[in-house]
FIMIVO-207495 format. One record per residue (C-alpha): residue number from 1; y, x, z. Coordinates in steps of 0.001 Angstrom, whole numbers, plus 524288, in hexadecimal, padded with zeros to 5 digits. Layout:
residues N
[pt NUM, [Y, X, Z]],
...
This chain:
residues 353
[pt 1, [086B4, 9A883, 6EAE8]],
[pt 2, [08922, 9A9F0, 6F98A]],
[pt 3, [08E11, 99E72, 70167]],
[pt 4, [09C64, 99EBB, 705C1]],
[pt 5, [0A084, 9A11F, 713C2]],
[pt 6, [0AAE3, 99670, 712CA]],
[pt 7, [0A9A8, 98A14, 70A7F]],
[pt 8, [0B3B4, 97F2D, 70920]],
[pt 9, [0AF9C, 9710D, 70AA4]],
[pt 10, [0B4BC, 96D20, 6FD52]],
[pt 11, [0AD91, 9780F, 6F620]],
[pt 12, [0A1E7, 971BA, 6EF44]],
[pt 13, [09B72, 97EED, 6ECEA]],
[pt 14, [096F2, 98029, 6FAFB]],
[pt 15, [0953A, 97226, 6FFD2]],
[pt 16, [08765, 973B3, 70509]],
[pt 17, [08185, 9732B, 712A7]],
[pt 18, [07BC7, 980C7, 7111E]],
[pt 19, [089AD, 9861D, 70FF8]],
[pt 20, [09214, 97C6D, 717A2]],
[pt 21, [08854, 976AB, 7212E]],
[pt 22, [084E3, 96849, 7213C]],
[pt 23, [09180, 962F0, 726D9]],
[pt 24, [09AC8, 96A53, 71DFB]],
[pt 25, [09250, 968C3, 711F1]],
[pt 26, [093B7, 95A14, 713D8]],
[pt 27, [0A278, 95B42, 71542]],
[pt 28, [0A32A, 96448, 7097E]],
[pt 29, [09C05, 95A0A, 70172]],
[pt 30, [0A630, 9500F, 705AF]],
[pt 31, [0B195, 9593D, 702CE]],
[pt 32, [0AC7D, 95CD8, 6F55B]],
[pt 33, [0AA7D, 94E4A, 6F272]],
[pt 34, [0B8D3, 94BC4, 6F563]],
[pt 35, [0B826, 9458B, 702D0]],
[pt 36, [0C305, 948B9, 70C81]],
[pt 37, [0BCF9, 95394, 714A5]],
[pt 38, [0C61C, 95C4F, 71CA2]],
[pt 39, [0C7E7, 9699B, 71633]],
[pt 40, [0BF12, 97435, 71B3A]],
[pt 41, [0B56E, 97F10, 718DC]],
[pt 42, [0A877, 983AC, 71E21]],
[pt 43, [0A48C, 990B3, 723B3]],
[pt 44, [097A5, 99050, 71C6F]],
[pt 45, [089AE, 992DC, 7207D]],
[pt 46, [08AD3, 99FB0, 7190E]],
[pt 47, [095B8, 9A3AA, 72265]],
[pt 48, [08CE1, 9A13B, 72E19]],
[pt 49, [081EC, 9A8E5, 727A7]],
[pt 50, [08B2A, 9B449, 724E1]],
[pt 51, [09002, 9B408, 732EA]],
[pt 52, [0820C, 9B382, 73802]],
[pt 53, [07D74, 9BEA2, 72F4F]],
[pt 54, [088F3, 9C7DA, 73188]],
[pt 55, [087BD, 9C67C, 7403C]],
[pt 56, [078F5, 9C790, 74103]],
[pt 57, [0773A, 9BA00, 746B2]],
[pt 58, [06BF2, 9B51F, 73E50]],
[pt 59, [06109, 9B9F0, 74733]],
[pt 60, [067DF, 9B4FD, 75362]],
[pt 61, [06A04, 9A7D4, 74CD1]],
[pt 62, [05BAF, 9A6E7, 7491E]],
[pt 63, [057BE, 9AA73, 756FF]],
[pt 64, [060AA, 99FE5, 75C85]],
[pt 65, [05A9D, 995AC, 753A2]],
[pt 66, [04CFC, 999FE, 757C0]],
[pt 67, [04F29, 99794, 76649]],
[pt 68, [0461C, 98D50, 76C08]],
[pt 69, [04E3C, 980BC, 76BE9]],
[pt 70, [04783, 97C7C, 7787A]],
[pt 71, [04CB6, 98872, 77FA8]],
[pt 72, [05A73, 98375, 78252]],
[pt 73, [05E8F, 98F85, 789F3]],
[pt 74, [05ABD, 99850, 77E99]],
[pt 75, [06189, 98F2D, 77503]],
[pt 76, [06E2F, 98FAD, 77CC3]],
[pt 77, [06D59, 99E86, 77D88]],
[pt 78, [06B09, 99FAD, 76ED1]],
[pt 79, [0766F, 99692, 76C03]],
[pt 80, [07F8C, 99E68, 774D0]],
[pt 81, [07B23, 9AB4B, 76EDF]],
[pt 82, [07D8F, 9A6AB, 760F9]],
[pt 83, [08AC5, 9A0EA, 76489]],
[pt 84, [08F01, 9ADD8, 76A8A]],
[pt 85, [08A1D, 9B56D, 75EBD]],
[pt 86, [09131, 9ACBC, 75507]],
[pt 87, [09DCF, 9AD3C, 75CDC]],
[pt 88, [09D5B, 9BC14, 75DA9]],
[pt 89, [099A1, 9BF49, 74F9D]],
[pt 90, [0A4A5, 9C1FD, 745E9]],
[pt 91, [0A6C1, 9B97C, 73A05]],
[pt 92, [0A410, 9C048, 72D11]],
[pt 93, [0B124, 9C539, 727FB]],
[pt 94, [0AFD9, 9BDBC, 71B31]],
[pt 95, [0ACF0, 9B117, 72254]],
[pt 96, [0B853, 9B2B4, 72BB0]],
[pt 97, [0C1B9, 9B516, 72060]],
[pt 98, [0BCC2, 9A969, 71896]],
[pt 99, [0BCCC, 9A081, 7247A]],
[pt 100, [0CAD4, 9A419, 727E8]],
[pt 101, [0CEFA, 9A21D, 719BE]],
[pt 102, [0C879, 994C0, 71924]],
[pt 103, [0CF2F, 9904F, 72596]],
[pt 104, [0DC27, 9956B, 7203D]],
[pt 105, [0D9FB, 98CD7, 7144D]],
[pt 106, [0D817, 98101, 71D17]],
[pt 107, [0E4E1, 98485, 723D1]],
[pt 108, [0EB87, 984D5, 7168C]],
[pt 109, [0E5C8, 97796, 712FD]],
[pt 110, [0EAC1, 97210, 71FD4]],
[pt 111, [0F7F2, 9789D, 71E53]],
[pt 112, [0F797, 97DEB, 72C38]],
[pt 113, [0F245, 989E5, 73339]],
[pt 114, [0E7AB, 987DA, 73D36]],
[pt 115, [0E350, 97B2A, 73705]],
[pt 116, [0D913, 97466, 73FA4]],
[pt 117, [0CB30, 973D9, 73A8B]],
[pt 118, [0BDFF, 96EAF, 73E84]],
[pt 119, [0B376, 9792D, 73F2C]],
[pt 120, [0A643, 972AF, 73D7E]],
[pt 121, [09857, 977BD, 73D50]],
[pt 122, [090D7, 9740A, 73111]],
[pt 123, [08294, 9779C, 73291]],
[pt 124, [07969, 97880, 726FD]],
[pt 125, [07048, 96F25, 72E21]],
[pt 126, [07A8A, 964E3, 73154]],
[pt 127, [077C3, 9575B, 72BE0]],
[pt 128, [06A42, 95ACD, 726C2]],
[pt 129, [061CE, 94EBB, 72669]],
[pt 130, [05657, 954AE, 72DC3]],
[pt 131, [05CEE, 95DCE, 73766]],
[pt 132, [06B51, 95C59, 739FC]],
[pt 133, [07302, 965AE, 7428B]],
[pt 134, [07EAD, 95C5A, 74207]],
[pt 135, [0858B, 95B4D, 74F17]],
[pt 136, [08019, 9681F, 75442]],
[pt 137, [08AD0, 970CD, 74EB4]],
[pt 138, [0992F, 97271, 75220]],
[pt 139, [0A626, 96CFD, 74D5A]],
[pt 140, [0B35E, 971FA, 751EC]],
[pt 141, [0BFDC, 96A5F, 74F53]],
[pt 142, [0CDF3, 96E8E, 74E23]],
[pt 143, [0CB78, 97D11, 74C75]],
[pt 144, [0D7F0, 9843F, 748C4]],
[pt 145, [0DA18, 991FF, 743A6]],
[pt 146, [0D16B, 99BB5, 73C7B]],
[pt 147, [0CCD4, 9A269, 748FD]],
[pt 148, [0C85A, 99586, 74EC1]],
[pt 149, [0C1A7, 99190, 7421F]],
[pt 150, [0B9B5, 99E1C, 74250]],
[pt 151, [0B64B, 99C21, 750A3]],
[pt 152, [0B1B4, 98E4B, 74E68]],
[pt 153, [0A98C, 99221, 742A0]],
[pt 154, [0A20E, 99B01, 74BEB]],
[pt 155, [0A0DC, 98FE9, 755AB]],
[pt 156, [09AAC, 9878A, 74B26]],
[pt 157, [0911C, 9926C, 747CF]],
[pt 158, [08CE3, 99363, 75604]],
[pt 159, [088EC, 98523, 754C4]],
[pt 160, [07D76, 9899A, 74C7E]],
[pt 161, [077BE, 98ED0, 7591F]],
[pt 162, [07BCE, 984CF, 7633B]],
[pt 163, [0711E, 98061, 76C70]],
[pt 164, [06FB5, 972E3, 76609]],
[pt 165, [06E1D, 97919, 75894]],
[pt 166, [06464, 98353, 75D54]],
[pt 167, [05C0A, 978CA, 763A3]],
[pt 168, [05C25, 97035, 75769]],
[pt 169, [05094, 97413, 74EF1]],
[pt 170, [04F87, 96B7A, 742DD]],
[pt 171, [04489, 96D73, 73949]],
[pt 172, [0454B, 97191, 72B11]],
[pt 173, [05248, 9707C, 72407]],
[pt 174, [05A5C, 96F1F, 73050]],
[pt 175, [05490, 97B4D, 73678]],
[pt 176, [05771, 9838B, 72A80]],
[pt 177, [0652B, 97E2F, 7293B]],
[pt 178, [067F5, 98074, 737A1]],
[pt 179, [064D8, 98EE2, 735F2]],
[pt 180, [06D79, 98FB9, 729CD]],
[pt 181, [079CD, 98F31, 731ED]],
[pt 182, [08601, 98733, 7306A]],
[pt 183, [092FB, 98634, 729C6]],
[pt 184, [09F79, 98389, 73147]],
[pt 185, [0A970, 97A22, 72BA9]],
[pt 186, [0B808, 97BCB, 72D9F]],
[pt 187, [0C039, 96FC0, 72A27]],
[pt 188, [0CE2B, 96B59, 72BF2]],
[pt 189, [0CF2C, 96204, 7375B]],
[pt 190, [0D2CD, 953F8, 73497]],
[pt 191, [0DBC5, 94E0E, 73EE7]],
[pt 192, [0D683, 9402B, 73EA2]],
[pt 193, [0DC63, 93386, 742FA]],
[pt 194, [0CE7D, 92E62, 743F3]],
[pt 195, [0C0FA, 93357, 740A9]],
[pt 196, [0B2CD, 92F9B, 741C1]],
[pt 197, [0A5F0, 92D7B, 73ACF]],
[pt 198, [0A14B, 9246E, 73007]],
[pt 199, [093CE, 92026, 72B82]],
[pt 200, [091BB, 91A84, 71E06]],
[pt 201, [08747, 911A0, 7239B]],
[pt 202, [08643, 90A4A, 7305A]],
[pt 203, [0802D, 91414, 739EA]],
[pt 204, [07AC0, 90912, 74251]],
[pt 205, [07265, 9029C, 737FB]],
[pt 206, [07356, 90A93, 72B7A]],
[pt 207, [07AD9, 90042, 723DA]],
[pt 208, [07F8B, 907C0, 717E5]],
[pt 209, [08970, 8FD65, 71436]],
[pt 210, [09220, 90117, 71FAF]],
[pt 211, [09AD3, 90C73, 723BE]],
[pt 212, [09C9E, 90ECD, 73256]],
[pt 213, [0A7BA, 916F8, 737EE]],
[pt 214, [0AB00, 91BB4, 74592]],
[pt 215, [0B897, 920F4, 74814]],
[pt 216, [0C183, 92598, 752E5]],
[pt 217, [0CED1, 92BBF, 75489]],
[pt 218, [0D001, 93A68, 7528C]],
[pt 219, [0C56E, 943D9, 74E8A]],
[pt 220, [0B7ED, 93E85, 74B84]],
[pt 221, [0B13E, 946BF, 755F4]],
[pt 222, [0B43A, 93BF2, 75FBD]],
[pt 223, [0ABE4, 93275, 757C9]],
[pt 224, [0A0CD, 93BB8, 7549B]],
[pt 225, [09F94, 94092, 7629D]],
[pt 226, [0A002, 932E5, 76863]],
[pt 227, [0AC29, 935EB, 77081]],
[pt 228, [0B282, 92954, 76BE1]],
[pt 229, [0ADB6, 91BC2, 76869]],
[pt 230, [0B2B3, 91A99, 75A74]],
[pt 231, [0B785, 90F54, 7524D]],
[pt 232, [0ACC3, 90A1A, 74953]],
[pt 233, [0AE68, 9046E, 73BD1]],
[pt 234, [0A456, 8FE4E, 732CF]],
[pt 235, [0A72A, 8FCC7, 72450]],
[pt 236, [09FC5, 8F62E, 71947]],
[pt 237, [09CB2, 9013D, 70FFD]],
[pt 238, [09C73, 8F870, 70415]],
[pt 239, [0A8B5, 8F037, 70610]],
[pt 240, [0AFE9, 8F9C5, 70F12]],
[pt 241, [0B2C2, 8EE91, 71852]],
[pt 242, [0B543, 8F243, 7267C]],
[pt 243, [0AAA8, 8EA76, 72D5F]],
[pt 244, [0AC2D, 8EE80, 73B8B]],
[pt 245, [0B5FA, 8F59B, 743ED]],
[pt 246, [0B27C, 8F95D, 751DD]],
[pt 247, [0BD98, 90009, 75921]],
[pt 248, [0BBB5, 907E1, 76583]],
[pt 249, [0C44D, 90D07, 7705C]],
[pt 250, [0C584, 91B01, 76BB5]],
[pt 251, [0C8F0, 921FD, 77846]],
[pt 252, [0C929, 93002, 77345]],
[pt 253, [0CB46, 93760, 7669F]],
[pt 254, [0C860, 94536, 7623B]],
[pt 255, [0D55C, 94BF2, 75F5C]],
[pt 256, [0DB0F, 95977, 75D64]],
[pt 257, [0E141, 95F10, 7699B]],
[pt 258, [0EB90, 96933, 765CA]],
[pt 259, [0EC54, 96E74, 773A5]],
[pt 260, [0DDBA, 9712E, 77415]],
[pt 261, [0DD3E, 97542, 765D5]],
[pt 262, [0D1A4, 96C5E, 76366]],
[pt 263, [0CCAF, 95E65, 763F0]],
[pt 264, [0CA59, 955E1, 76FC3]],
[pt 265, [0C7DC, 947D4, 77394]],
[pt 266, [0D490, 94109, 77739]],
[pt 267, [0D7A3, 93336, 77BFC]],
[pt 268, [0DB7A, 929C7, 7713B]],
[pt 269, [0E8CD, 92393, 773CA]],
[pt 270, [0E73A, 915C8, 778F2]],
[pt 271, [0EDB1, 90F7E, 76D17]],
[pt 272, [0E34A, 91522, 763F9]],
[pt 273, [0D6DE, 91376, 76BF4]],
[pt 274, [0D353, 905BC, 7679A]],
[pt 275, [0D95D, 90699, 75A12]],
[pt 276, [0D0FA, 908DA, 74DFF]],
[pt 277, [0D1C1, 91730, 74A4D]],
[pt 278, [0CFDE, 913A2, 73BEA]],
[pt 279, [0D73A, 909A6, 733DA]],
[pt 280, [0CEC8, 9005F, 72BE7]],
[pt 281, [0D317, 9070E, 71F5A]],
[pt 282, [0CE7B, 91418, 724AD]],
[pt 283, [0C14A, 90E5F, 7285C]],
[pt 284, [0BF8F, 9096B, 71A79]],
[pt 285, [0C416, 9166A, 714DE]],
[pt 286, [0B9FE, 91D7B, 71D33]],
[pt 287, [0AF32, 91419, 7191C]],
[pt 288, [0B30E, 91648, 70AF0]],
[pt 289, [0B248, 924EA, 70D2D]],
[pt 290, [0A4DF, 9233D, 71341]],
[pt 291, [0A043, 91BD6, 70733]],
[pt 292, [0A531, 926E2, 6FE7E]],
[pt 293, [09E4C, 9314B, 70668]],
[pt 294, [091B9, 92965, 706CB]],
[pt 295, [09289, 92791, 6F80D]],
[pt 296, [0948C, 9362F, 6F65D]],
[pt 297, [08911, 93963, 6FF54]],
[pt 298, [08057, 92E61, 6FA23]],
[pt 299, [07C7D, 92B42, 7082E]],
[pt 300, [0821F, 92601, 714E3]],
[pt 301, [08A47, 92FA8, 71CB0]],
[pt 302, [09170, 93124, 72963]],
[pt 303, [09F0C, 936AE, 7287D]],
[pt 304, [0A852, 93CC7, 73244]],
[pt 305, [0B66C, 93A1B, 72E2C]],
[pt 306, [0C472, 93AC8, 732D9]],
[pt 307, [0D0CF, 93358, 72F6A]],
[pt 308, [0DCF6, 93BB0, 730F7]],
[pt 309, [0EA86, 93740, 73511]],
[pt 310, [0EE32, 9352B, 726D6]],
[pt 311, [0E2A7, 92C0E, 724B3]],
[pt 312, [0DA93, 93578, 71C61]],
[pt 313, [0CBDE, 9350C, 71E86]],
[pt 314, [0C498, 94202, 71FAE]],
[pt 315, [0B5EE, 94441, 71EBA]],
[pt 316, [0B163, 94D22, 729CD]],
[pt 317, [0A2A3, 94C48, 728BF]],
[pt 318, [09857, 9454F, 7209E]],
[pt 319, [08A0D, 9443A, 72466]],
[pt 320, [07EC5, 93CC7, 71E7A]],
[pt 321, [07AA4, 930D7, 72632]],
[pt 322, [06C94, 93419, 72980]],
[pt 323, [066DD, 92864, 730B3]],
[pt 324, [068D4, 91B68, 729B1]],
[pt 325, [06A9D, 92156, 71C3C]],
[pt 326, [05C83, 925E7, 71C60]],
[pt 327, [0576E, 91834, 71E75]],
[pt 328, [05537, 90E26, 713A7]],
[pt 329, [0613E, 90649, 71031]],
[pt 330, [06131, 8F8E4, 7168B]],
[pt 331, [06BD0, 8EE83, 71723]],
[pt 332, [07153, 8ED56, 724BC]],
[pt 333, [079B5, 8E20F, 7297D]],
[pt 334, [081E9, 8E04E, 735A0]],
[pt 335, [08C5E, 8E836, 73C88]],
[pt 336, [089DF, 8F5BE, 741D8]],
[pt 337, [08BA4, 8F187, 74FEB]],
[pt 338, [08E14, 8FAE9, 75B1D]],
[pt 339, [08931, 90894, 75DC9]],
[pt 340, [08E5E, 90F4C, 75192]],
[pt 341, [093BD, 91AAD, 75957]],
[pt 342, [08673, 91D60, 75F54]],
[pt 343, [08031, 91DE2, 751E7]],
[pt 344, [08B2C, 9260F, 74C30]],
[pt 345, [08A0B, 92F92, 75787]],
[pt 346, [07BB0, 9314F, 7543D]],
[pt 347, [07EAB, 9342E, 745F9]],
[pt 348, [08A63, 93CA1, 74928]],
[pt 349, [083E9, 944A0, 753E5]],
[pt 350, [08BD2, 950F2, 754FD]],
[pt 351, [095BC, 94AC8, 74BD1]],
[pt 352, [0A0F4, 954BE, 74891]],
[pt 353, [09896, 96031, 74A88]],
């Protein structure tokens, strides 16, 4: 049975990294398990392979990947050549029809034409333990209209051949997965009141009895990119007691700009800068969600999340925690201290991509 060109996140038949890429396979697992994941679909790895085959790009792709990574001029030239080829090649007619129909379904679910979506690269090699491409691919927010969705799917595909990806040469599983292509996820945008990241252990010392959150106003990209110093919360995972609250002066937030038709960093109004962006009840609800996801995964995780204006919590990304969770369990006492953002930035390198 051939793989589909389009697969929905809540369809358990296709929830694998070989079809959806690492990022969207993780979200599909969450959606199928009943967690609140924004509705969406993936343009699958099979769609990329069809596009590549019908336009005779396989040999050129292989040649680009074979360029000496030390020859930066040649790498840049190969990246530009592949980007131009992908932009110029037509989409297979079947794929274009299915992609437009899937976006139309999202419009119906939203009850409005031109519903905004996030278009996110989901490489087969993303989040592999030995060779992760996470952070090297593209994410585009607030994309509206079928034409723009198609254009941004192509832009994600060109990310397979960006200079950073072509110079990254992992061994073994990662190398094979990198050549396998990528899926592209298309999801309804959440307009959040606040968003951020959450670890189901303390990222400073590996204490598995704690949940640590970082949060800021607006879209979570401001936290992941380090554009804002976020509020920090530390919760006892067992008792769900809020142990520590460290508020920051949140000078900017990532918001949708209707005039620009996209997102931008904007000043936070003075009355909100020093105010906690999460209520205590929301912090506890997020920690409870983190416990549920960890229980489902049977291992510590880091989670990107958003709280919308109505107070609903949405799961935007789930990754395995890959540093402390590999070490032997040891009891750890004492508060987390300072520097959480630095550690989170290390784990979240590339973040929303």
